[in-house]
C-alpha positions as CSV (number, residue, x, y, z in Angstrom):
1,M,12.2,24.0,-18.1
2,L,12.7,21.4,-14.9
3,T,12.2,22.3,-11.3
4,N,15.2,21.3,-8.7
5,Q,13.0,19.2,-7.5
6,Q,12.1,17.2,-10.3
7,K,16.1,17.1,-11.7
8,Q,16.6,15.0,-8.3
9,S,14.0,13.2,-8.9
10,Q,15.3,12.1,-12.1
11,I,18.4,11.3,-10.6
12,E,17.0,9.6,-8.0
13,N,15.2,7.3,-10.5
14,Y,18.2,6.5,-12.2
15,V,20.6,6.1,-9.0
16,Q,17.8,3.3,-8.1
17,A,17.7,1.8,-11.4
18,Y,21.3,1.7,-11.2
19,N,21.1,-0.6,-7.8
20,A,19.1,-3.0,-9.2
21,F,20.5,-3.1,-11.8
22,D,18.0,-2.1,-14.3
23,V,18.8,-0.9,-17.4
24,A,15.7,0.1,-18.9
25,G,15.3,2.0,-15.8
26,M,18.2,4.0,-16.1
27,L,17.4,5.0,-20.0
28,Q,14.1,6.3,-18.8
29,D,15.2,9.8,-18.3
30,L,18.2,10.3,-19.9
31,H,17.9,12.2,-23.8
32,P,19.0,10.2,-26.7
33,E,22.1,11.6,-27.0
34,V,23.0,11.6,-23.9
35,V,26.8,12.2,-23.1
36,F,28.1,9.9,-20.2
37,K,32.4,10.3,-19.2
38,N,33.8,8.7,-16.6
39,I,36.5,10.2,-14.6
40,A,39.2,8.5,-12.3
41,N,42.5,10.5,-10.7
42,G,41.6,13.1,-12.9
43,E,41.6,12.0,-16.3
44,V,38.5,10.8,-18.9
45,N,38.9,7.0,-19.0
46,M,35.5,6.1,-20.8
47,E,33.7,8.7,-23.2
48,L,29.9,7.7,-24.5
49,A,27.5,9.0,-26.9
50,G,24.3,8.7,-27.7
51,V,21.7,6.2,-25.6
52,E,22.0,3.4,-27.2
53,A,26.0,3.4,-26.8
54,F,25.0,3.9,-23.0
55,E,22.4,1.1,-22.9
56,N,25.6,-1.4,-24.7
57,Q,27.9,-0.3,-21.7
58,A,25.4,-0.4,-19.3
59,N,24.4,-3.9,-19.9
60,Q,27.8,-5.0,-20.2
61,A,28.6,-3.4,-17.0
62,K,26.4,-5.8,-16.0
63,A,28.2,-9.3,-15.7
64,I,31.4,-7.4,-13.6
65,F,29.7,-6.3,-10.1
66,S,27.1,-9.4,-8.5
67,E,25.8,-6.7,-6.4
68,R,26.3,-2.6,-6.1
69,Q,25.1,0.2,-4.3
70,Q,25.5,3.8,-5.1
71,T,24.1,6.3,-1.7
72,I,23.5,10.0,-2.4
73,T,24.8,11.4,0.9
74,Q,24.6,14.7,-0.9
75,I,23.1,17.1,-3.6
76,D,24.1,20.4,-4.4
77,F,22.0,22.4,-7.4
78,S,23.7,25.2,-9.8
79,E,22.6,26.9,-12.4
80,E,24.3,24.5,-15.0
81,A,23.9,21.5,-13.0
82,V,23.3,18.8,-10.5
83,T,26.3,17.1,-8.4
84,I,25.7,14.7,-6.1
85,Q,28.3,13.2,-3.7
86,I,28.5,9.1,-3.8
87,D,29.2,6.8,-1.2
88,Y,29.8,3.8,-3.6
89,E,29.7,0.3,-2.9
90,G,30.7,-3.2,-5.1
91,V,31.1,-6.8,-5.1
92,V,33.3,-7.8,-8.3
93,A,31.9,-11.0,-9.8
94,Q,34.8,-12.0,-11.9
95,D,38.4,-11.3,-12.1
96,L,39.2,-8.0,-13.6
97,P,42.3,-7.0,-16.1
98,N,42.5,-4.6,-13.3
99,G,43.5,-6.8,-11.0
100,L,40.3,-6.7,-8.7
101,K,39.4,-10.0,-7.7
102,A,35.8,-12.1,-7.9
103,G,34.1,-11.4,-4.2
104,Q,36.1,-8.7,-3.1
105,E,34.3,-5.3,-2.0
106,L,35.0,-1.8,-3.8
107,K,34.4,1.0,-1.4
108,L,34.6,4.5,-2.8
109,N,33.9,8.2,-2.3
110,G,33.2,9.9,-5.9
111,R,30.5,12.4,-7.5
112,S,28.6,12.4,-10.9
113,V,27.7,15.3,-12.1
114,F,24.4,15.6,-14.4
115,K,23.6,18.0,-17.2
116,F,19.9,18.3,-18.2
117,A,18.6,19.8,-21.9
118,K,14.9,19.6,-23.1
119,G,13.5,17.7,-19.4
120,K,15.9,15.0,-19.3
121,I,19.8,14.0,-18.2
122,I,22.1,15.1,-21.2
123,E,25.2,14.9,-19.8
124,I,26.9,12.0,-17.2
125,Q,30.3,12.7,-15.3
126,D,31.2,10.0,-13.2
127,I,34.1,11.2,-11.3
128,S,36.3,9.3,-8.7
């Protein structure tokens, strides 16, 4: 069983790898059966199961932003999960179907919930 400090370290490694567009680093602490959910305005708009699906999506997402930065502003530990509050900044790399234009800056506040199993991250929920 991981300590809170070990969980925090895995989360910080994941966020640092995300910021660096380092997909291999993002995968380092993920359980092979990881589940990823992106939730916007209360609706799940993406759900992935398994490290391969996560890796494929992470590689595709690298092309969306020319710059991106998640900053952890708060960490809350509970029995079931670790929740981080984040400030997100990114610069869109290409025109997107949702109307965002290349070069446009995006700033969001959100949170991510991490769950753990067998010493690895088993679930990530990105909520905005």
